[in-house]
C-alpha positions as MATLAB code, in Angstrom:
seq = 'MTAAEVRYGHWPSPISADSVAAAGTSYDEVLFAGSTLCWLEGRSDRSGGSVLVCWDQAGGMRDILPEWANVESDIYGYGGGAWAAAGGSVWFCDNAGQRIRCLTAGNAADPTPLLDTACEGIRYGDLQATPDGHWLVCVREHAGRHGQGGADIVAVNVGGGAPVVLADRSDFAASPRLSPDGRSLAWLTWQDPLLPWDSTWLWTRTIHSGQPVGQPQLVAGGHDESVLQPGWGPDGHLYFLSDRSGWWNLYRQRAGHVEPVASAEAEMGAAPWELGYRSYAFLPGGRIAVLLQNGPQHQLAIRRPDTGRLHLVSLPYTSIKPYLTACGQRLAFIAASPTRGPTVAVLDTATGGLREVAGGARPAEPAYLSTPEPVEVSTRDGATIHGLLYPPTNPHVTPPARQLPPLIIRVHPGPTANTTLRLDPAVQYFTSRGYCLLDLDYRGSTGYGRAYRSALAGQWGVLDVADCIDAANHLAGAGRVDPHTVFISGASAGGYTALRAVATADRFTAATARSAIIDPATWRRTVPRFQRHHTTALIGAWPEHADQYRQRSALHDADRIHAPVLLVHGGRDHIAPADPVVELAARLHTAGTPCTLQLHPEEGHTLRSRTALTAELDHYQHTLSSQTRPAPN';
ca = [
      -0.071   -0.057    0.169;
       1.278    3.279   -0.867;
       1.505    6.177    1.542;
      -1.330    7.989   -0.351;
      -3.601    5.228    0.109;
      -3.170    4.929    3.967;
      -6.721    5.697    5.621;
      -7.087    8.577    8.161;
      -6.713    7.347   11.559;
      -4.310    4.809   10.676;
      -1.249    6.474    9.670;
       2.151    5.132   10.902;
       3.831    7.569   13.420;
       6.976    7.852   15.386;
       4.915    9.293   18.367;
       4.488    6.404   20.462;
       2.886    5.828   23.949;
       6.351    5.701   25.533;
       7.516    8.952   23.889;
       4.571   10.739   25.015;
       4.973    9.533   28.536;
       8.908   10.300   28.366;
       7.850   14.050   27.595;
       5.724   14.357   30.625;
       7.999   15.919   32.980;
       5.954   18.771   34.722;
       7.198   21.909   36.090;
       5.497   23.994   38.975;
       5.912   26.546   41.809;
       8.887   28.216   40.214;
      10.391   30.862   42.939;
      13.588   32.744   43.507;
      15.282   31.586   46.877;
      17.840   34.560   47.122;
      19.630   34.519   43.751;
      19.069   30.744   43.243;
      16.167   29.668   41.044;
      14.187   26.613   42.357;
      11.062   24.711   41.128;
       8.930   21.532   41.549;
       9.712   18.780   38.984;
       7.242   15.749   38.383;
       9.161   13.104   36.469;
       7.505   10.451   34.669;
      10.038    7.690   36.429;
       8.714    8.748   39.810;
       5.424    7.848   41.610;
       3.863   10.580   43.863;
       5.105   13.936   44.506;
       7.730   16.269   42.800;
      11.402   16.840   43.090;
      12.772   20.316   44.366;
      15.314   21.249   41.815;
      17.656   24.333   42.087;
      19.570   26.293   39.513;
      22.169   29.112   39.273;
      24.967   30.261   37.042;
      27.735   28.930   39.484;
      26.373   25.755   40.405;
      24.205   24.847   37.480;
      21.118   22.560   38.041;
      20.801   20.077   40.861;
      18.316   18.090   43.089;
      18.536   19.446   46.561;
      16.447   16.875   48.681;
      17.245   13.427   49.311;
      16.295   11.049   46.645;
      13.285    9.522   49.149;
      11.697   13.040   49.623;
       8.666   13.613   47.605;
       7.478   17.267   47.620;
       3.691   17.435   47.579;
       1.015   19.202   49.549;
      -2.606   17.527   49.679;
      -4.308   20.625   51.169;
      -7.781   20.992   49.815;
      -7.312   17.554   47.685;
      -5.349   19.535   45.117;
      -2.420   21.097   47.001;
      -0.084   24.118   46.034;
       2.550   26.044   47.841;
       4.359   22.978   49.009;
       7.631   24.621   49.521;
       9.271   28.037   50.673;
      12.718   29.091   51.480;
      14.543   31.880   53.322;
      17.749   32.387   55.212;
      19.355   29.487   53.912;
      16.561   27.034   54.813;
      14.055   25.269   52.800;
      10.598   23.913   54.283;
       8.442   21.691   52.237;
       5.453   19.296   52.533;
       6.340   15.809   52.413;
       3.667   13.883   50.695;
       4.500   10.785   53.141;
       2.005   11.904   55.961;
       2.024   15.265   55.139;
       4.841   16.096   57.264;
       6.447   19.810   56.924;
      10.175   19.342   57.028;
      13.343   21.732   57.032;
      16.143   21.453   54.998;
      19.435   23.310   56.285;
      23.075   22.875   55.527;
      23.431   20.656   58.574;
      20.869   18.278   57.586;
      20.773   17.740   53.879;
      20.688   13.831   54.207;
      17.630   13.826   56.373;
      15.651   17.149   56.621;
      13.928   17.500   59.987;
      10.229   17.114   60.680;
       8.790   20.624   61.738;
       5.323   19.455   61.986;
       3.803   15.698   61.655;
       0.384   15.864   61.120;
      -0.274   12.276   59.956;
      -2.520   11.350   62.788;
      -4.398   14.637   63.222;
      -6.420   15.052   60.013;
      -4.626   18.332   59.306;
      -2.924   19.335   56.213;
      -0.669   22.334   55.277;
      -0.158   24.430   52.369;
       0.651   27.849   50.677;
       3.736   27.945   52.688;
       5.611   31.342   53.032;
       8.742   31.871   54.908;
       9.415   35.251   56.629;
      12.538   37.038   55.119;
      14.671   36.270   58.335;
      13.954   32.354   58.397;
      12.385   32.395   61.688;
       8.763   31.872   61.114;
       6.853   29.923   58.703;
       3.253   31.252   57.666;
       0.676   28.761   56.032;
      -2.765   27.627   55.578;
      -3.643   24.851   58.082;
      -6.783   22.883   56.827;
      -8.732   20.703   59.311;
      -9.969   18.027   56.771;
     -12.758   16.580   59.074;
     -15.047   13.881   58.019;
     -18.407   13.910   56.375;
     -17.880   17.284   54.551;
     -17.116   19.090   57.746;
     -13.791   20.957   58.598;
     -12.266   24.386   57.900;
      -8.880   26.198   57.512;
      -7.029   28.917   59.546;
      -3.671   30.783   59.011;
      -0.951   29.973   61.247;
       2.672   30.830   62.135;
       5.223   28.176   63.106;
       8.289   29.031   64.772;
      11.232   27.065   63.100;
      12.843   26.638   66.664;
       9.723   24.535   67.796;
       6.482   24.936   69.681;
       2.890   24.734   68.620;
       1.477   26.803   65.810;
       0.204   30.360   66.383;
      -3.237   31.090   64.908;
      -3.009   34.566   63.063;
      -6.480   34.237   61.498;
      -9.151   32.160   62.929;
     -11.061   29.313   61.283;
     -13.193   29.771   58.351;
     -14.377   26.987   55.663;
     -11.704   27.952   53.352;
      -8.486   30.180   53.713;
      -5.830   30.979   50.969;
      -2.915   33.286   50.370;
      -1.406   34.312   53.707;
       0.994   36.996   52.827;
       3.060   38.883   55.567;
       4.068   42.473   54.689;
       7.873   43.159   54.419;
       8.218   44.567   57.737;
       6.123   41.888   59.159;
       3.427   44.199   60.681;
       0.462   43.209   58.544;
      -1.105   39.927   57.427;
      -3.134   39.843   54.280;
      -5.139   36.553   53.515;
      -8.427   35.172   51.598;
     -11.426   33.304   52.931;
     -14.734   31.765   51.284;
     -17.544   29.829   52.678;
     -19.622   26.851   51.443;
     -21.232   26.688   49.073;
     -19.230   29.146   47.266;
     -16.129   28.662   45.164;
     -12.903   30.739   45.056;
     -13.428   31.765   41.376;
     -17.040   32.962   42.255;
     -16.680   34.730   45.698;
     -13.750   35.475   48.101;
     -13.098   37.917   50.799;
      -9.654   39.682   51.467;
      -8.692   40.640   54.928;
      -5.776   42.280   56.613;
      -4.697   42.183   60.257;
      -2.293   43.780   62.518;
       0.725   41.389   63.629;
       2.678   42.435   66.731;
       5.541   40.264   67.923;
       4.185   37.208   66.111;
       0.996   37.658   67.462;
      -2.391   38.967   65.801;
      -3.742   42.318   67.241;
      -6.979   43.610   66.932;
     -10.115   42.610   64.642;
      -9.417   41.809   60.909;
     -10.402   44.435   58.558;
     -12.272   43.816   55.231;
     -10.444   45.065   51.936;
     -12.455   43.750   49.013;
     -14.521   40.650   47.882;
     -18.141   39.378   48.382;
     -20.703   37.354   46.822;
     -20.324   38.901   43.588;
     -16.577   39.483   43.389;
     -13.735   37.099   43.146;
     -10.506   38.324   44.854;
      -7.277   36.477   44.260;
      -3.344   36.542   44.756;
      -2.797   39.295   47.430;
       0.684   40.368   47.725;
       2.538   43.275   49.325;
       4.227   45.748   47.031;
       7.755   47.238   47.800;
       5.991   50.528   48.200;
       4.075   48.846   51.178;
       0.797   48.987   49.547;
      -1.415   45.922   49.157;
      -1.929   44.362   45.844;
      -4.401   41.792   44.535;
      -6.563   40.809   41.656;
     -10.279   41.116   41.437;
     -12.942   40.310   38.580;
     -15.136   43.193   39.757;
     -14.875   44.594   36.160;
     -15.759   41.120   34.874;
     -12.143   40.325   34.202;
      -9.548   39.452   36.921;
      -7.389   42.700   36.802;
      -4.816   44.146   39.406;
      -5.719   46.460   42.005;
      -4.119   47.890   45.140;
      -5.328   49.364   48.558;
      -3.641   52.687   49.209;
      -4.522   54.963   51.880;
      -7.580   53.066   52.827;
      -9.094   53.120   49.246;
      -8.857   50.429   46.474;
      -7.894   51.547   43.010;
      -7.039   49.856   39.654;
      -3.434   49.234   38.724;
      -3.624   47.228   35.486;
      -6.641   47.112   33.423;
      -7.481   45.006   30.283;
     -10.067   42.814   28.874;
      -8.048   39.823   29.770;
      -7.684   37.579   32.676;
      -4.659   38.218   34.691;
      -5.045   35.387   37.033;
      -6.248   31.698   36.842;
      -8.899   29.726   38.649;
      -7.175   28.778   41.778;
      -7.344   25.005   41.758;
      -4.169   25.111   43.610;
      -2.641   27.250   46.444;
       0.255   29.432   45.801;
      -0.257   31.028   42.387;
       1.517   34.203   41.565;
       0.525   35.906   38.310;
       2.300   39.197   38.807;
       5.753   40.064   40.185;
       7.295   43.479   41.322;
      10.468   44.725   39.369;
      12.884   47.463   40.226;
      11.760   51.096   39.388;
       8.214   50.352   40.184;
       7.600   48.222   37.446;
       5.186   45.226   37.444;
       5.169   42.030   35.488;
       1.834   40.606   35.001;
       0.414   37.579   32.937;
      -2.615   38.273   30.331;
      -4.725   35.498   29.373;
      -7.165   35.624   26.497;
      -8.673   32.194   26.060;
      -6.008   29.447   25.561;
      -3.130   32.057   24.841;
      -1.126   33.962   27.664;
       1.149   37.040   27.015;
       3.425   38.562   29.550;
       3.444   42.360   29.893;
       4.944   45.021   32.174;
       3.383   47.880   33.750;
       5.619   50.970   33.825;
       4.920   53.656   36.322;
       5.366   56.794   34.168;
       2.545   55.634   32.145;
       0.624   53.105   33.895;
      -0.043   51.269   30.779;
       0.948   47.750   30.000;
       3.606   46.787   27.421;
       3.704   43.620   25.828;
       6.826   41.492   26.084;
       7.979   39.687   23.032;
       8.370   35.951   23.974;
       8.565   32.726   21.714;
       5.750   31.300   24.043;
       1.892   31.412   24.058;
       1.390   29.440   27.411;
       2.673   30.534   30.803;
       1.801   29.096   34.119;
       0.533   31.356   36.899;
       3.911   31.433   38.523;
       6.032   34.559   38.207;
       9.039   35.362   40.374;
      11.477   38.183   40.222;
      15.127   38.635   41.510;
      16.079   42.329   40.618;
      15.925   42.672   37.006;
      15.475   38.863   36.396;
      11.954   37.369   35.872;
      11.430   33.604   35.718;
       8.511   31.656   34.767;
       7.553   28.404   33.184;
       6.179   28.863   29.642;
       5.416   26.551   26.642;
       4.344   26.796   22.845;
       2.663   24.559   20.234;
       6.057   23.294   19.221;
       7.957   23.148   22.804;
       6.874   21.517   25.828;
       6.937   23.425   29.406;
      10.355   25.242   29.896;
      11.656   26.983   32.780;
      12.991   30.377   31.528;
      14.583   33.499   32.717;
      13.917   36.725   31.186;
      16.240   39.870   31.977;
      13.731   42.585   31.956;
      16.419   45.329   31.352;
      18.097   43.732   28.431;
      15.464   41.459   27.165;
      18.122   38.618   27.009;
      16.181   35.249   27.562;
      17.643   31.973   28.952;
      15.875   28.521   29.065;
      17.318   26.521   31.921;
      15.190   23.297   32.098;
      12.663   21.439   30.023;
      11.371   22.140   26.252;
      11.095   18.592   25.389;
       9.201   17.599   22.397;
       7.788   13.833   21.451;
       9.121   13.995   17.917;
      10.584   16.155   15.149;
       8.671   19.446   14.387;
       7.648   18.114   11.092;
       5.121   15.786   12.828;
       3.713   18.429   14.979;
       0.167   19.676   14.121;
      -0.038   23.390   14.676;
      -3.504   24.292   16.335;
      -5.559   27.174   14.618;
      -8.180   29.059   16.983;
     -11.704   28.571   16.138;
     -14.890   30.365   16.953;
     -18.294   28.694   16.664;
     -21.698   30.102   16.762;
     -24.039   28.202   18.925;
     -27.912   27.372   18.458;
     -28.797   30.115   20.905;
     -26.674   32.753   19.444;
     -23.525   32.568   21.703;
     -19.964   32.184   20.753;
     -17.691   29.450   21.626;
     -14.046   29.031   21.281;
     -11.638   26.243   20.759;
      -8.195   25.085   19.070;
      -8.333   23.005   15.940;
      -5.199   20.732   15.510;
      -5.577   19.339   11.686;
      -4.041   15.741   10.832;
      -0.184   16.182   10.409;
       2.354   13.634    9.075;
       5.136   14.470    6.467;
       5.267   11.010    5.264;
       1.661   10.472    4.504;
      -0.609   11.941    1.906;
      -3.989   12.092    2.751;
      -6.452    9.968    0.781;
      -8.326   11.537   -1.973;
     -11.952   12.685   -1.688;
     -11.881   11.622    2.015;
     -12.155   13.780    5.326;
     -10.293   12.991    8.729;
     -12.324   12.070   11.725;
     -12.737   14.337   14.458;
     -12.062   13.885   18.162;
     -13.688   16.469   20.357;
     -11.656   16.695   23.612;
     -13.575   18.054   26.750;
     -11.327   19.633   29.196;
     -11.839   18.674   32.958;
     -12.719   20.879   35.687;
     -15.245   21.830   34.410;
     -14.080   25.358   35.306;
     -10.671   25.373   33.577;
      -9.733   25.898   30.051;
      -7.539   24.389   27.270;
      -4.160   25.854   26.576;
      -2.304   26.936   23.395;
       0.799   24.802   24.076;
       2.429   21.662   23.120;
       0.615   18.374   24.454;
       2.106   15.186   23.236;
      -1.126   13.125   23.778;
      -2.776   15.641   21.112;
      -0.063   14.815   18.646;
      -0.290   11.266   19.300;
      -3.625   11.193   17.476;
      -2.930   13.976   14.916;
      -0.020   12.211   13.574;
      -1.979    9.289   12.865;
      -4.644   11.288   10.858;
      -7.062   12.246   13.285;
      -8.323   16.086   13.565;
      -8.828   17.229   17.259;
     -10.685   20.087   18.680;
      -9.777   21.384   22.228;
     -12.954   22.881   23.136;
     -13.584   25.558   25.791;
     -17.308   25.251   26.000;
     -19.343   27.817   28.173;
     -18.106   27.571   31.642;
     -14.429   27.561   30.806;
     -12.126   30.253   32.290;
      -9.971   32.571   30.168;
     -13.182   34.650   28.846;
     -14.061   36.651   31.690;
     -16.660   36.175   34.577;
     -19.450   36.053   32.315;
     -18.244   33.378   30.506;
     -16.884   31.336   33.463;
     -20.350   31.507   34.995;
     -22.434   30.505   32.176;
     -22.540   26.973   33.024;
     -24.397   27.671   36.147;
     -27.245   24.930   36.659;
     -26.591   23.702   32.988;
     -23.889   21.243   33.323;
     -24.468   18.082   31.470;
     -26.921   20.358   29.196;
     -25.022   23.304   27.740;
     -21.833   21.862   27.636;
     -22.987   19.188   25.666;
     -25.053   21.529   23.230;
     -21.637   23.283   22.724;
     -19.721   20.140   21.747;
     -22.652   19.092   19.264;
     -22.785   22.620   17.656;
     -18.865   22.752   17.499;
     -19.122   19.061   15.701;
     -21.745   20.363   13.355;
     -19.873   23.402   12.611;
     -16.786   21.603   11.511;
     -18.623   18.900    9.614;
     -20.702   21.638    7.838;
     -17.510   23.777    6.915;
     -16.125   20.351    5.139;
     -13.138   19.996    7.788;
     -13.879   16.767    9.215;
     -15.939   13.727    8.148;
     -19.528   14.001    9.263;
     -19.841   10.326   10.069;
     -16.853    9.994   12.261;
     -17.021   12.158   15.232;
     -15.402   10.871   18.686;
     -15.585   12.599   21.784;
     -13.332   12.254   24.703;
     -12.904   13.831   28.054;
     -11.079   13.262   31.573;
     -12.933   13.779   34.829;
     -15.509   16.538   34.462;
     -14.829   16.132   30.679;
     -15.542   12.458   30.739;
     -18.730   13.219   32.413;
     -19.771   15.719   29.436;
     -18.613   12.905   26.924;
     -20.818   10.296   28.451;
     -23.676   12.616   28.485;
     -23.399   13.669   24.750;
     -23.566   10.095   23.803;
     -26.668    9.638   25.875;
     -28.441   12.649   24.718;
     -27.574   12.783   21.289;
     -26.606   10.581   18.108;
     -24.023   12.969   16.877;
     -20.909   11.067   18.170;
     -19.560    7.843   16.704;
     -17.846    6.757   20.013;
     -16.860    8.147   23.262;
     -13.817    7.796   25.662;
     -14.207    8.885   29.432;
     -11.061    8.853   31.486;
     -11.257    9.133   35.450;
     -14.798    9.917   34.672;
     -17.380   11.692   37.012;
     -20.428    9.284   36.498;
     -22.995   10.035   39.057;
     -23.109   13.806   40.160;
     -25.186   12.927   43.409;
     -22.277   10.254   44.340;
     -19.224   12.339   43.095;
     -20.486   15.553   45.517;
     -20.012   13.190   48.491;
     -16.590   11.725   47.505;
     -14.962   14.758   45.871;
     -12.558   16.777   47.916;
     -13.863   19.094   50.490;
     -12.849   22.013   48.481;
     -15.072   20.994   45.396;
     -17.996   19.461   47.418;
     -20.364   22.073   46.417;
     -19.328   22.516   43.012;
     -22.470   20.593   42.042;
     -24.664   23.379   43.976;
     -23.381   25.944   41.250;
     -23.561   23.565   38.288;
     -26.559   21.617   38.859;
     -28.447   23.144   42.069;
     -28.836   22.825   45.641;
     -28.854   19.269   47.119;
     -31.577   17.731   48.113;
     -33.834   20.313   46.605;
     -32.799   19.558   42.990;
     -32.385   15.678   43.450;
     -34.427   14.803   40.279;
     -32.000   17.017   38.325;
     -29.233   15.056   39.744;
     -30.776   11.612   38.777;
     -31.516   12.744   35.430;
     -28.174   14.042   34.619;
     -26.417   10.791   35.923;
     -24.679    8.494   33.354;
     -26.070    5.671   35.439;
     -29.649    6.957   34.741;
     -28.793    7.441   30.895;
     -27.217    3.954   30.349;
     -29.820    2.644   28.431;
     -29.761    5.593   26.169;
     -26.306    5.092   25.309;
     -25.828    3.200   21.979;
     -22.437    4.465   20.733;
     -19.403    2.530   21.618;
     -17.713    3.525   24.777;
     -14.306    3.248   26.201;
     -13.984    3.684   30.260;
     -10.518    3.954   31.653;
     -10.266    4.580   35.324;
      -7.974    4.349   38.368;
      -8.446    1.878   41.286;
      -6.960    4.361   43.689;
      -9.087    7.436   42.447;
     -10.316    9.342   45.344;
     -11.842   12.246   43.668;
     -13.965    9.905   41.183;
     -13.970    6.655   42.803;
     -14.276    3.544   40.367;
     -17.357    2.013   41.870;
     -19.807    4.162   39.684;
     -17.682    3.259   36.536;
     -17.909   -0.350   37.261;
     -21.507   -0.113   37.713;
     -22.025    1.842   34.506;
     -20.020   -0.849   32.497;
     -22.351   -3.451   33.738;
     -25.303   -1.559   32.880;
     -24.032   -0.935   29.354;
     -23.164   -4.741   28.713;
     -26.619   -5.573   29.927;
     -28.119   -3.159   27.518;
     -25.886   -4.576   24.668;
     -23.884   -1.473   24.186;
     -20.317   -2.133   23.212;
     -18.422   -0.992   26.293;
     -14.529   -1.538   27.210;
     -13.538   -1.011   31.059;
      -9.775   -0.576   31.563;
      -8.977   -0.243   35.420;
      -5.553    0.385   36.479;
      -5.447   -0.989   40.284;
      -2.617    1.387   41.272;
      -3.394    4.786   39.449;
      -5.107    7.576   40.961;
      -7.253   10.330   39.197;
      -4.240   11.439   36.995;
      -3.791    8.341   34.599;
      -0.278    7.924   33.813;
      -0.386    4.417   32.328;
       0.718    3.916   28.641;
      -1.980    1.695   28.049;
      -4.655    4.326   28.773;
      -3.431    6.005   25.306;
      -3.155    2.978   23.492;
      -6.403    1.938   24.579;
      -7.968    4.897   23.228;
      -6.257    4.661   19.753;
      -7.455    0.939   19.548;
     -10.817    2.213   20.191;
     -10.844    4.557   17.760;
      -9.329    2.387   14.854;
     -11.706   -0.579   15.779;
     -14.512    1.877   15.305;
     -13.095    3.222   11.952;
     -12.542   -0.420   10.717;
     -15.930   -1.959   11.657;
     -17.775    1.284   10.243;
     -19.966    1.057    7.110;
     -18.956    4.166    5.311;
     -21.099    5.938    2.806;
     -20.044    6.338   -0.965;
     -17.660    9.446   -1.513;
     -19.566   12.085   -3.618;
];
């Protein structure tokens, strides 16, 4: 068979499941510790936690913790702010028992436990060390049982002793930030059933000799305002992000009044699934570096004090994680592009010089990489939704004449999240084999302002599904894809949408659901406490809307699903447990619906097994091979 005769979906590709896994190193929580740059690195050859890596010009790059140490906070179920450094010491959350350990020059082989909370049902995160290294300020979660619990802000003396409570318990707390002189504390709170991308409150309090003084003072926030990432500037003023304008923009409190600092129709913050995000950083001369997000794309801008305007910085990246850190003129961040994986980079903001110090892997030569194009789709009710379309790409295959490629619509998890304009080896795994793939930001996604983010309220499992169908019809109608072979795939909340899509419409040829939420009523009881009331916003209050929960359950829909389904799940998934998936598979088999269930007993919510990817490809190829195709026009 000649290359020109190779059918879409069956192209030979050098991008294997192994190469996808090998390119899966993650980079997070980059931060300057003095003049040394450090970050967390999740490596594909390690299970659980991350490695703390440091780099400087003199010593190069090195791991600084013992090999057995795994850095990870489990606070709120999603973690964040797992390490801090000051005064020559490093503190980190050890995922074995959620201990906080301290590393100094004298105990490098065995970092000293500062707090051991394994038996107390307590978790720590969002660590911040005082400049002198004498105190560690952090969030302490009381995990509780049966949905109960709370969080407070505490200070821990590195010399020992019980933690000092700086801010009393609320349902949730985040972002404790001490002023440079140590006399003021800022932090965030929110209460059930609210979520931090909807409603938070920003507080300050006076601190004297390590103890809180007086009552907390409210700075900003409320039921209709999400405030994120408070931080004290070199000028002594309190800065923060707020979406009071409809976009997360930068503000500050000065002389008792709140004023805008940087304004744009763009998001300067990300939905806080994890603690410790930092989307802006202070530079010399009163300048402020800030991230700007428009849909899937990020840009870096610098606000100049003489004009008060934002000036875009030209960079070879389209995606930047919400971790900016500065040391003098140097600004470090984690960035990527459609042709380069996540990269730890350092920018000299005075000269424009850029240095990449880690990362940048790709799974294959650039010729095999599909370049995404932004797409906009008009929905049936007159709205506009957004996505990234990846066409089939393979330099050694000529597409067969008079045929169109199959489409995979990939639904992101969350659902309060978004797709990003960066290299994803799993996408290239499929596009290099002749699939067209659409990463869809359905309504409810982040990156488009508060109104778009809130559009899914009460409509989860309905509006997101309609958006997927409209996107498929748009691409088929435009002659971009084969209208008879449209697959839908998603993980977690995206898996739920995929299952709802094949249950409520006949538009999709087959579905793949990884780590999927099956039954919202069950999920609201098993999901981490942080997200336990997410369904209240997405479907309605429980039990008042119990009928809607039942009607939108994949278990309720099982006899309406006729398209082939692949279910892939981890046996140790504590966010979306496997039992409902097993039950759904049994119901589908009983109904006669083709269903493959692949369980990975040792995997959690994030599936790392190479066989999960190959199973999805086999699922699509089998469907294509067994499909009766209409004659070409």
